[in-house]
C-alpha positions in Angstrom: -135.6 58.3 -13.8 -132.2 57.0 -15.3 -130.1 54.1 -14.0 -126.5 55.3 -14.3 -124.3 52.0 -14.5 -120.4 51.5 -14.4 -118.3 49.0 -15.7 -118.0 47.3 -12.1 -121.9 47.9 -11.4 -122.4 45.5 -8.7 -119.9 43.0 -8.1 -121.3 42.1 -4.8 -125.0 41.3 -6.3 -126.2 43.9 -3.8 -130.5 44.8 -5.3 -129.4 48.3 -5.6 -127.6 50.8 -8.9 -124.4 52.9 -8.9 -126.5 56.2 -9.3 -129.8 57.0 -10.5 -130.6 60.5 -11.9 -133.9 62.5 -11.1 -134.5 65.8 -12.4 -131.2 66.9 -13.2 -130.2 65.6 -9.3 -127.9 62.7 -9.4 -127.9 60.0 -6.5 -124.8 58.0 -5.8 -125.0 55.1 -3.9 -122.6 54.3 -1.0 -119.0 53.7 -2.6 -116.9 51.2 -0.3 -113.0 51.6 -0.6 -113.1 48.3 -2.7 -110.6 48.6 -5.6 -113.1 47.8 -8.4 -109.9 46.1 -10.2 -109.2 43.4 -7.3 -112.1 43.5 -5.6 -109.9 43.9 -2.0 -109.7 47.3 0.2 -105.9 48.9 0.3 -104.5 48.8 3.4 -104.8 51.7 5.8 -107.6 54.8 6.0 -105.7 57.1 3.6 -105.5 54.5 0.9 -109.3 53.7 1.4 -110.4 57.1 1.3 -108.7 57.7 -1.9 -110.3 54.7 -3.0 -113.9 55.0 -2.1 -113.5 59.0 -3.6 -111.9 57.1 -7.0 -115.2 55.2 -7.1 -117.2 58.0 -6.2 -115.6 59.4 -9.1 -116.0 56.7 -11.5 -120.1 56.6 -10.8 -119.8 60.6 -11.6 -118.0 60.1 -14.6 -120.5 57.8 -15.9 -123.2 60.2 -15.5 -121.6 63.2 -17.1 -120.8 64.8 -13.8 -117.4 66.5 -12.4 -116.2 66.5 -8.6 -117.2 70.1 -8.7 -121.0 69.0 -9.1 -121.2 67.5 -6.1 -123.8 69.5 -3.7 -123.5 67.2 -1.0 -121.7 64.2 0.7 -121.8 61.7 3.4 -119.0 59.8 4.4 -119.6 56.3 6.6 -116.3 55.0 9.0 -116.3 53.2 11.5 -114.1 55.2 14.1 -114.3 58.8 14.2 -110.3 58.2 15.1 -110.0 58.0 11.1 -111.5 61.6 10.8 -108.2 63.7 10.3 -106.6 61.3 7.8 -109.9 60.9 6.0 -110.7 64.6 6.1 -107.2 65.1 4.3 -107.8 62.6 1.4 -111.2 64.4 0.8 -109.7 67.8 0.4 -107.3 66.2 -1.9 -109.9 64.9 -3.3 -111.9 67.7 -4.0 -109.5 70.9 -3.6 -110.9 74.1 -3.8 -114.4 73.0 -4.4 -116.1 72.0 -0.7 -120.0 70.1 -1.4 -121.5 70.0 2.2 -120.7 67.0 3.9 -121.6 64.8 7.2 -118.7 62.1 8.5 -120.7 59.0 10.7 -119.3 57.3 12.5 -120.7 53.4 12.6 -120.7 50.2 13.1 -118.4 47.8 11.0 -118.8 48.2 7.2 -119.3 46.1 4.3 -116.3 43.7 3.9 -114.3 45.2 6.2 -114.2 48.8 4.5 -113.4 51.7 6.7 -115.1 53.9 3.8 -118.0 54.6 2.5 -119.0 57.8 0.6 -122.7 58.5 -1.1 -122.9 61.7 -3.0 -125.6 63.8 -4.1 -124.6 65.9 -7.1 -126.3 68.6 -9.6 -126.3 67.4 -13.2 -125.8 70.2 -16.1 -128.9 70.7 -18.3 
């Protein structure tokens, strides 16, 4: 196994790695919609979706992966009513690439965030 770290790894002191690689597969821990520079979530669902996806991109890059290497995402939101705006930002992020996905309505997310994204990506051998 290989641990993937970024310059923003574990700001909250949580006991996890942003990513782990095993047998050519990258497993990305849940990426919240917190801006790693400010430590705060932006306002609104669209901005938070974009931020969570940018945080995902940071981990992908640290592992040498691209968005098009993502096989599956799990997206957590506190209310399914956010789905339409979330879906638009998600489509903007991935473009023509359409990884498998599930959107899970949950209770409150850490730090008052509206979006958390985890992913699985296939690394080039």
